[in-house]
Structures are given as C-alpha cells and as structure tokens.
N, C-alpha and C positions, 0 to 999 in steps of 0.2 A: 504494500499499499504506499503510495506516494505521500511524503510529508516533509515539512521544513520545521526545524527546531531552532528557536532563538532562546536567549536567556530566560524569558518569561512566558513564551507562547509556543504552542504547537499548531502549525498550519497543516491540515490533513484533509483527506477526502471526507465526504459527507456520510453521516449515519442517519438511520431512520429517526432516532431520538433527537436529532438536531432540529426537526421540523417544528416542534412546538415552541422552543425559545426563539427560533428564527421568525415564526409568525408574530410572536410578541413584539420583536423589534420592528418588523415590517408594518405593524399597525400602530406604532408609537408616533404621534405627530411630531415629536421633537427630532426623531431619527429621520423621518420622511419629509421634513420641512422643504427640502430642495428637490424632492422627487415629485413627479406629476400627481401621484396619489398614494394613499396608504393601501396596502394589499390585504385582500380577504385571505382567510385561511387557505382556500383553494388556490388562489393566485400565488401565495407564498409557497405552498407545497409544489405547485407547478414550476416555480422558479428553481427550487432545489432539484427537481428532476431534469430541468434544462441544463443546469450546471453540471449535474452527474453525466448527462449525455455529452456535454462539451468535453469533459475529461476523457471520455471514450473516443470521441472523434478527433480531438486536437491534441490530447495528451496533457492538457493543462486547462485550468479554469479558475474560478474563485474558490479558494480553500476555505473550509470551515475552520474557525479559529477557537482554540480553547486555552485557558490558562493552565500552565504546567502545574502550579501549586495545588489546584483542586479539581482540575479537568472540567471547569465551568465553560460551557459554550458561550462565546461573546459576540459572534458575528462572522463576517467573511473578509478576507483580503486575498487578492490574487490577480491573475491575468485573464483577459478575455479578448475575443475578436468581435468588435462592434459589427452589428448586422444592419448598418445603414451606409448610405453613400454620402461622402463629404470630401472636401479637398484633400484631407489627410488620410483617407482610407484607400486601400486596405491597410490595417495597422493592428498592433496589439496594444491594449490599454491595461493600465494598472488601476485597480479600484478597491474600495473598502466600504464596509458598513458595519459599524459596531453598535451594540446596545448602549443606550444613553448612560447607564451607570458606569461605563468603562471609558468614557470620553475624558480627555484631559490628563491621562496617565502615561501617554507616550506609546500606547499599544499600536495605534495605526502606523506611526512612524517606524517603530521597531519591526513590525510585520512587513511593511512596504519595503524597507531596506533589504530585508531577507528575500523578499519576492523579486526585487530588481536583480539581486545577485543571482538568484535562480534563473531568471529570464535571460540574463546576459551570459552566465557561465555554464549553465546546464542546457538551456534551450538554444543558445547561440543567436539570440536576437540582437539586432544591430541598434534598434531604437525602440522606445516604449513611450506611449502618450498617456495623458490623463486629461479629463475635462470635467467641468462642473459649471454651475451658474456663477456669475461674478460675485454675488452676495454670499456665497458659501465660503466664508473666510477661513473656517477651520480646515476644510479640505485643501484649500489653496495653500495654507501654511504647511500642511503635511507635504504637499507636492514640492514646495520650496525647500523644506528640511531634508528631503531625500535627493535633492540636487536637480530637480526638474526646473526648466526655464519656461517662462511665459512665451508663447508663440503668436497667438492671434485670438480673435473672437470669431464666433460663427453662430448661425441660427441652427439649432438642433433639428434635423430634418424629420424626426419622428413626431415632433410636437407641432400643433397647428400654428399657423401665422397668428401673431398677436398674443399667444399664450404667455402668461407671466414668467414662465421658466424657459422660453424659447432661446433667449440669448445665452450662450455658453462661452467659456474661456478655455483655450487649449494650451496645455503644457507638454513639454517633451524632454526626454533625456536620451542621449546617445551612448553607446558602448564606448568606453575609453580604451 
C-alpha cells in the first residue's frame, strides 16, 4: 500500500472508515468556504471512490491523511490531474483539505512538502501547480511556504460566469 510518512503525518491510501470523518469535513461550512458547495454524504463518498479510482488509473491521487500519534483521520493532501481545460492544462496539481480542528498547526505545509518531494523524486514530475480563489489566504500561504510562485489569474472553467468563486489564482513550482 502506497504511503508517505512525515514526522507527524501518514499520507496513505483510503479506507472505508475514512468516509464518515471525510463527510464531516466536507459538510463543514468553514472547511468548504472557498468551494462551490458543501457535499452531501453521497457526494462525499463518491469523491472518495473517484480518488481511489484515480490511484488505480494514474498511480497517485489525494492521500488520506492521519496523525501518527493517534491514527486520527484529518483530511487529504496529494496530487491530482485536473479534469478541465485551461491555459495551464494538462498538468498535475497539489491540493489539500483538512478538518477545521487541524488548521494552523502546520499539517498542510508538512504534508504538502512531502507530497512535492514524492511528485518530483518518485513520480518524476517536472512541475506541479496549485490554484484557489484569491481570498483563500490560508491556502495561498501554504503554497508560498512550500516554494510555489504566483503565476496568473484565471476564471475556473467549471464554474458559471459570474459565480462568486469563478476567479482563481494559479501557483506553480518546478523541479530543481
């Protein structure tokens, strides 16, 4: 089973028992503030199944993240291939979504650094992107802490014209 270990985190493939805490964070308005909507239980479970399928098809995806100290599931961090067309696709993106109680503790940065290392050194990727809405300062700070650089703005093609979250910022890091 594929996994990445950091000093405090285990990034691993998904288990059935991850679905309930994952739904809890996907239905939390604080966690989903910069996403188009909160997810229902069915939508959250379907996302887990899509992530598991992407592991099978691509060999990587968003890892389930648990704390090493007590095996608590806290969210996901990993790599994915965006399924939309934009000026920077095709590409591989790094992303994270952690339960609110685990924000501000450095977990996203710790896991993202390990994921970049995995992407560059194990998968042989040459560059990795990330994107979010301009007002998502916390995620933008993680992007900057892991060495990503601001590239440009774009309108997310999946969101309708005029949607409050349509405008996104793009960051990128290249293999050194």
